[in-house]
C-alpha positions as CSV (number, residue, x, y, z in Angstrom):
1,X,14.1,-4.9,7.6
2,X,13.8,-1.7,9.6
3,X,15.9,0.2,7.0
4,X,13.4,-0.8,4.3
5,X,10.4,0.6,6.3
6,X,10.2,3.8,4.3
7,X,7.2,5.5,2.8
8,X,6.9,4.1,-0.7
9,X,8.5,0.7,0.1
10,X,6.6,-2.2,-1.4
11,X,6.4,-5.5,0.6
12,X,4.6,-8.8,0.3
13,X,1.8,-8.4,2.9
14,X,-0.4,-11.1,4.3
15,X,-3.8,-9.6,4.7
16,X,-5.6,-12.7,5.9
17,X,-7.7,-13.3,7.8
18,X,-10.3,-10.8,6.5
19,X,-14.0,-10.2,6.8
20,X,-16.6,-9.5,4.2
21,X,-15.4,-7.3,1.3
22,X,-11.9,-6.6,2.7
23,X,-9.1,-7.2,0.2
24,X,-7.5,-10.5,1.1
25,X,-4.6,-12.9,0.5
26,X,-0.8,-12.3,0.3
27,X,-0.2,-9.5,-2.1
28,X,2.1,-6.5,-2.6
29,X,1.4,-3.5,-0.5
30,X,2.9,-0.1,-0.4
31,X,3.8,1.7,2.8
32,X,2.1,5.1,2.9
33,X,2.8,6.3,6.5
34,X,5.7,8.5,7.3
35,X,9.1,6.8,7.5
36,X,9.7,7.8,11.1
37,X,6.4,6.4,12.2
38,X,7.0,3.2,10.2
39,X,10.2,2.6,12.1
40,X,8.9,3.7,15.6
41,X,5.5,1.9,15.7
42,X,4.7,-1.8,15.6
43,X,2.1,-1.1,12.9
44,X,2.4,0.4,9.4
45,X,-0.2,1.9,7.0
46,X,-0.4,0.0,3.7
47,X,-2.3,0.4,0.5
48,X,-2.7,-3.1,-1.2
49,X,-1.9,-3.6,-4.8
50,X,-4.0,-5.6,-7.2
51,X,-3.5,-6.9,-10.8
52,X,-7.2,-7.4,-11.3
53,X,-8.7,-4.1,-10.1
54,X,-9.6,-1.7,-12.8
55,X,-8.5,1.9,-12.6
56,X,-11.2,4.0,-11.0
57,X,-9.6,7.1,-9.6
58,X,-9.5,8.0,-6.7
59,X,-10.6,4.5,-5.4
60,X,-8.0,2.6,-7.5
61,X,-5.1,4.2,-9.4
62,X,-2.7,2.7,-11.8
63,X,1.0,2.3,-10.6
64,X,3.9,0.1,-11.6
65,X,5.2,-2.7,-9.4
66,X,7.5,-5.6,-10.3
67,X,7.6,-4.4,-13.9
68,X,3.8,-4.6,-14.3
69,X,1.0,-2.1,-14.3
70,X,-1.2,-2.7,-11.2
71,X,-3.8,-0.9,-9.2
72,X,-3.3,0.7,-5.8
73,X,-6.6,0.0,-4.0
74,X,-6.7,3.3,-2.0
75,X,-10.1,2.7,-0.3
76,X,-8.6,-0.4,1.3
77,X,-5.9,1.4,3.3
78,X,-5.1,-0.6,6.4
79,X,-3.0,-0.4,9.6
80,X,-1.3,-3.7,9.9
81,X,1.1,-5.2,12.4
82,X,4.7,-5.5,11.0
83,X,4.5,-9.3,11.4
84,X,2.2,-9.3,8.4
85,X,5.1,-8.0,6.2
86,X,7.3,-10.6,4.6
87,X,9.8,-9.9,1.8
88,X,10.7,-6.4,0.6
89,X,10.0,-6.0,-3.1
90,X,11.0,-2.6,-4.3
91,X,10.7,1.2,-3.8
92,X,7.7,2.7,-5.7
93,X,8.5,5.6,-8.0
94,X,8.0,9.1,-6.7
95,X,5.4,9.8,-9.4
96,X,3.4,6.7,-8.5
97,X,3.6,7.4,-4.8
98,X,2.4,11.0,-5.5
99,X,-0.6,9.6,-7.5
100,X,-1.5,7.4,-4.5
101,X,-1.1,10.3,-2.1
102,X,-3.5,12.4,-4.3
103,X,-6.0,9.6,-4.4
104,X,-5.8,9.0,-0.6
105,X,-6.5,12.7,0.0
106,X,-9.7,12.4,-2.1
107,X,-10.8,9.0,-0.5
108,X,-10.2,10.4,3.0
109,X,-11.7,13.9,2.2
110,X,-8.5,15.6,3.3
111,X,-7.8,19.2,2.2
């Protein structure tokens, strides 16, 4: 699995247990940390994907995953232990990953 831990890789992610309004259950999530850190650390940064969330940039942006249009829920970015990752799904397109990056910059108030 280490070779799949690249920025833009989409995995099934188990986000439970959660608290309050945190996004929950097993769902696709895209790795947004740098590839070297993804491989070196025991944790990875993920943005969860949702079929039900409406597009409300920059909080949620539309992307494609598994042949469907879904929303990347950028305000729910999480650092998770790699044990929460199960199966690799696919690589996100460069265009969709760039849209997520732009949204994260706004959500996190980065220059």
